C-alpha positions as CSV (number, residue, x, y, z in Angstrom):
1,X,0.0,0.0,0.0
2,X,1.3,3.5,-0.9
3,X,2.3,5.9,1.8
4,X,-0.6,8.5,1.9
5,X,1.3,11.1,4.0
6,X,2.5,14.4,2.6
7,X,5.9,13.0,1.8
8,X,8.6,15.3,0.5
9,X,6.2,18.3,0.7
10,X,6.6,18.3,4.4
11,X,10.4,18.5,4.3
12,X,12.0,20.7,6.9
13,X,14.2,22.5,4.3
14,X,11.7,22.7,1.5
15,X,11.2,26.2,0.1
16,X,8.0,27.0,-2.0
17,X,8.5,29.6,-4.6
18,X,5.8,32.2,-4.0
19,X,4.0,34.4,-6.5
20,X,4.3,37.5,-4.5
21,X,8.1,37.4,-3.9
22,X,9.6,38.9,-7.1
23,X,10.9,42.0,-8.6
24,X,11.0,43.1,-12.3
25,X,13.1,46.1,-13.7
26,X,14.1,47.3,-17.1
27,X,17.7,48.6,-17.8
28,X,19.9,49.5,-20.6
29,X,17.4,52.1,-21.9
30,X,18.5,55.2,-23.7
31,X,16.9,57.4,-21.0
32,X,17.3,55.6,-17.6
33,X,15.8,52.5,-16.1
34,X,12.3,51.6,-15.3
35,X,12.5,50.6,-11.6
36,X,10.8,47.7,-10.0
37,X,8.8,49.7,-7.4
38,X,5.8,50.4,-9.5
39,X,5.2,47.0,-11.1
40,X,1.9,45.6,-10.2
41,X,1.8,42.4,-12.3
42,X,4.4,40.4,-14.3
43,X,5.1,37.0,-15.4
44,X,8.0,34.5,-16.1
45,X,8.8,34.0,-19.7
46,X,6.7,31.7,-21.8
47,X,8.3,29.3,-24.3
48,X,6.4,27.9,-27.3
49,X,7.8,25.0,-29.3
50,X,6.4,24.1,-32.7
51,X,5.4,20.6,-33.6
52,X,6.2,18.8,-36.8
53,X,3.8,16.2,-38.0
54,X,5.3,12.9,-39.3
55,X,3.1,10.7,-41.5
56,X,3.6,7.1,-42.6
57,X,0.9,4.7,-43.9
58,X,-2.0,4.9,-41.5
59,X,-0.3,6.4,-38.5
60,X,1.3,9.7,-37.5
61,X,3.5,11.1,-34.8
62,X,5.0,14.4,-33.9
63,X,8.4,15.8,-33.2
64,X,9.5,19.1,-31.7
65,X,10.4,21.9,-34.1
66,X,11.6,25.5,-33.6
67,X,11.0,27.3,-30.4
68,X,10.0,30.9,-29.7
69,X,9.7,33.1,-26.6
70,X,6.1,34.3,-26.3
71,X,5.2,37.9,-25.2
72,X,4.5,38.6,-21.5
73,X,2.2,41.2,-19.9
74,X,3.6,43.6,-17.3
75,X,1.2,46.0,-15.5
76,X,2.5,49.3,-13.9
77,X,0.9,51.6,-11.3
78,X,0.5,54.9,-13.0
79,X,1.5,57.6,-10.6
80,X,1.5,61.3,-10.9
81,X,5.2,61.9,-10.0
82,X,8.4,61.8,-11.9
83,X,9.0,58.3,-10.6
84,X,7.6,56.7,-13.7
85,X,9.3,59.2,-16.2
86,X,11.7,56.6,-17.6
87,X,8.7,54.5,-18.6
88,X,7.1,57.3,-20.6
89,X,10.4,58.1,-22.2
90,X,10.7,54.4,-23.3
91,X,7.3,54.3,-24.8
92,X,8.1,57.5,-26.8
93,X,11.3,56.1,-28.0
94,X,9.6,53.0,-29.5
95,X,6.7,55.1,-30.9
96,X,6.4,58.8,-30.1
97,X,2.7,59.3,-29.9
98,X,3.3,62.7,-28.4
99,X,4.3,64.0,-31.7
100,X,1.3,63.3,-34.0
101,X,2.9,65.0,-37.1
102,X,6.3,63.2,-37.3
103,X,5.6,60.1,-35.1
104,X,9.3,59.3,-34.8
105,X,10.3,55.7,-33.9
106,X,13.7,54.4,-32.6
107,X,15.7,53.3,-35.5
108,X,17.9,50.6,-33.8
109,X,17.8,48.5,-30.7
110,X,20.1,50.8,-28.8
111,X,17.3,53.5,-29.1
112,X,14.2,51.4,-28.4
113,X,15.2,48.1,-26.6
114,X,16.3,47.3,-23.1
115,X,16.8,44.3,-20.8
116,X,14.4,43.2,-18.3
117,X,15.5,41.4,-15.1
118,X,13.1,39.2,-13.1
119,X,14.1,37.9,-9.7
120,X,12.3,35.4,-7.5
121,X,13.0,35.4,-3.7
122,X,12.5,33.3,-0.6
123,X,11.0,34.7,2.5
124,X,14.4,36.0,3.8
125,X,15.0,38.0,0.7
126,X,17.6,35.6,-0.9
127,X,17.3,35.3,-4.6
128,X,16.1,32.0,-5.9
129,X,16.2,32.5,-9.6
130,X,17.0,35.1,-12.2
131,X,15.6,35.7,-15.7
132,X,17.1,38.3,-18.0
133,X,15.0,39.2,-21.0
134,X,17.1,40.6,-23.8
135,X,16.2,43.1,-26.6
136,X,13.0,43.9,-24.8
137,X,10.4,46.4,-26.1
138,X,6.6,47.1,-25.8
139,X,4.8,45.4,-28.5
140,X,1.5,46.7,-27.2
141,X,0.5,49.5,-24.8
142,X,-2.8,49.7,-22.9
143,X,-3.4,52.9,-20.9
144,X,-6.4,51.2,-19.2
145,X,-10.0,51.9,-18.8
146,X,-11.6,54.5,-16.5
147,X,-14.7,53.8,-14.4
148,X,-16.7,56.4,-12.4
149,X,-18.0,53.5,-10.1
150,X,-14.5,52.1,-9.3
151,X,-12.0,53.2,-6.6
152,X,-9.1,51.3,-8.2
153,X,-5.9,52.8,-9.2
154,X,-5.1,53.7,-12.9
155,X,-2.6,51.2,-14.6
156,X,-0.5,51.0,-17.7
157,X,-0.4,47.5,-19.2
158,X,2.5,46.6,-21.5
159,X,2.7,43.5,-23.7
160,X,6.5,43.0,-24.0
161,X,8.4,41.3,-26.8
162,X,12.0,40.0,-26.3
163,X,14.4,38.0,-28.5
164,X,16.1,35.7,-26.1
165,X,16.5,34.8,-22.4
166,X,19.3,34.2,-19.9
167,X,18.2,32.0,-17.0
168,X,20.0,31.3,-13.8
169,X,18.8,29.1,-11.0
170,X,20.5,30.5,-8.0
171,X,19.3,28.5,-5.0
172,X,19.9,25.7,-5.3
173,X,22.6,26.4,-7.7
174,X,22.4,24.2,-10.8
175,X,22.3,24.7,-14.6
176,X,19.6,22.6,-16.4
177,X,21.3,20.0,-18.7
178,X,19.9,18.6,-22.0
179,X,20.2,15.0,-23.0
180,X,22.1,15.8,-26.2
181,X,25.0,13.6,-27.2
182,X,26.8,12.1,-30.2
183,X,24.8,10.6,-33.1
184,X,23.7,7.0,-32.5
185,X,26.2,4.5,-33.9
186,X,28.9,7.2,-34.1
187,X,32.4,5.8,-33.4
188,X,35.8,7.5,-32.8
189,X,34.3,10.5,-31.2
190,X,33.1,13.7,-32.9
191,X,34.8,14.9,-36.1
192,X,37.6,17.4,-35.7
193,X,37.0,21.0,-36.7
194,X,39.3,20.7,-39.6
195,X,37.6,17.4,-40.9
196,X,34.2,18.8,-40.4
197,X,35.0,21.9,-42.3
198,X,36.5,20.1,-45.3
199,X,33.9,17.3,-45.4
200,X,30.8,19.5,-45.1
201,X,32.0,22.7,-46.7
202,X,29.8,22.3,-49.7
203,X,26.6,21.9,-47.4
204,X,26.7,25.4,-45.9
């Protein structure tokens, strides 16, 4: 009979990652940094992997294809001070809606993109994991609805696009490892760089 107790979930050193222990800030912008203090909602990155369908006779199977990072939504408290000024500068650098005649847009990544850093913490303030979202820029901006019957604060909701991610599992410290290895049936180890270059030069 199986043990019906709580098992490893009751471990004395087990740390649950909690949804409310995190910070998110955006750096490397042309006009300052969007600090973490006014972020209301955020998310860890989402990864989508395409599937390739393989058909033979009366059966089919699927294998993984290309992967892409999906957009995330980050919501900011909209405050009437200069604390959020870098956020507005960033939005205007991507698409300057404040100039309805020219509507200038950043011409290169240095002008419109930044890097977002997301930390998760334990209850003592120690970082558990770190995500860095590179080439980050707002793909959509929602300045939010207004409602006479509501007492809620005004928010700015951003849909953020990014190109790639750097991930670090800090506590416990480990690096996720894939199961990739040499081709099945390969003998003598992988080809040398010289042999590989000459043998496959015509294929690339």
